[in-house]
N, C-alpha and C positions, 0 to 999 in steps of 0.2 A: 626321618620320621622321629618325631619329637615324642615327648612325654605327655602325658594328659595333664590337665590341670588338677590340682591336689586341693581337696575342699576338705575342711575338718569341722566335722558336726558333731558338736556334744549330744544333739537329741538322736543319734544315730544308735541305737542299744541294742537291736535285736541281732546285728552282725557286725563284724569287726571292722568290716569295709565292703563297699559295694563300687563296680566300677562299670564303664561303658566306652565306647571308643575315645570319647571326649573328655572323661574327667572319672577321677577318683574320688569318692566320698570315705572319709575314714573317722572311725571312733577315737577320740582323744585319751580315753582310759584305758586304751590296750596294752599288753604287755609286748615288746619290741616292735616297735611300730615302724621302724625302716625295713625290718624283714616283712612286715606284712605290706608294706608299700612295695615292696621288690615284685611280690606276688602279684599285687594287683596291675601295676605295672606292666609286667609282662602279659597279663591276659588282655589288657586294654590295648597294648601293641599288638598283639595277635589279631585282635578282631580289626586292624585296619586294614589287613591284607583281606581282599574281596573274596579270595578262595577260601580263606579259613572262616570267613565270616558266614558263607554259604554253608560250608563243611560241617561248621559247629551246631548251625540250626536245624540242618536237615538229618543228620545222623549224631547218634549218640558217642561214636565211636571218636568224631572231632571235638565233642565237649568233654569226652572224658581227658583225652590227650592234652586240651587247654588247661584242664583242672589239674590234671598230674604233673605237668610241667611247671604251672603257676605255683603248687604247693612245693615242689621240689627247689624253685627259686627262693620260697623263703627258707626252707630247709639250710639251703647254702647261706644265704644272707645271715641267718642266727649264729650259724658258724663264724662267718667272716666278720660280721659288725659286732658280735656279742662274744664271740668264743664258747658258746654253747655245744652240748654233745650234739652231732646231727642224729645219731643212731636214735636217740630217745625222742628228738623232735620229728625225725621221719615218721617213727610209729604213733605218735600223738596225731600229726597229719594224716595218715592214712585211715586212723580209726575214725577221724572228723568226716573224711571222705566217704568211708564204709556207711556211716549212719544219715548222712546228708544227701544232698543235690539229687532230690527226686528221685532215689533209688538207681539211678544210672550205673552205680557200683556196686548192684546187688549180686552180681554172677562174679565179683570179685572176693576173696579173702584178703584179710588186712597182710598178710603176707605177700600175696600176689600184688596189692597195690604198692607195698615197699620197694618188691622188684622193681615194678614199672617205674617208679621213680627214680630208683638208684641208675637205670638205664640212661636218664636224662641228666645225671649229676653234673658231668663234665660241661655240657652245653649250659646248663643253668648257672653254675660256677662263674662261668666265662660273661655271660650277662651281668651277673651280680658286680663282677670284677670291672667289667667294662663302664658301668655305671655308679660305681663305688662313690664317687665324688657328690653325685646328685642324692644318693641316699643318705650320705653323711650331713650335707648340708640342709637337706629337709630335716632332716631329725633335730637339728639345731633349732629351726624356726618351730616344730612340732614342741620342743620343751619350753619354749619362750612362751607359747601359746597357753600352755598349762599354768604359768605362774600367775 
């Protein structure tokens, strides 16, 4: 399974990035672009599996798991690629999930979301390390685009 096509869109201002099964559209003004790309690529690849696609669309639990794992990919990438503190970044991502995503995380506290994210930290770290070269190479292209 390959990665989706990555499109840099300066007109994307409402979100950091969007994804579907075939492409990731990313805002060129964001902080830590390769980490955001790690999240979006994980979610895009998740959607390639038919079972995951159906599960995500029919049940909030499927969508929650995809989002939690995607955000944990970003947390791991921030640590691996930029050397930032994972605890602070995980807290930030949990707060974003809590207030966004159509209320699917309303039943969770921020602490519960962080606990759920930590459950997947080893798996998501492996994902980021496995595709490390892709993220680093893409970030070089990203910064060339900004010039």
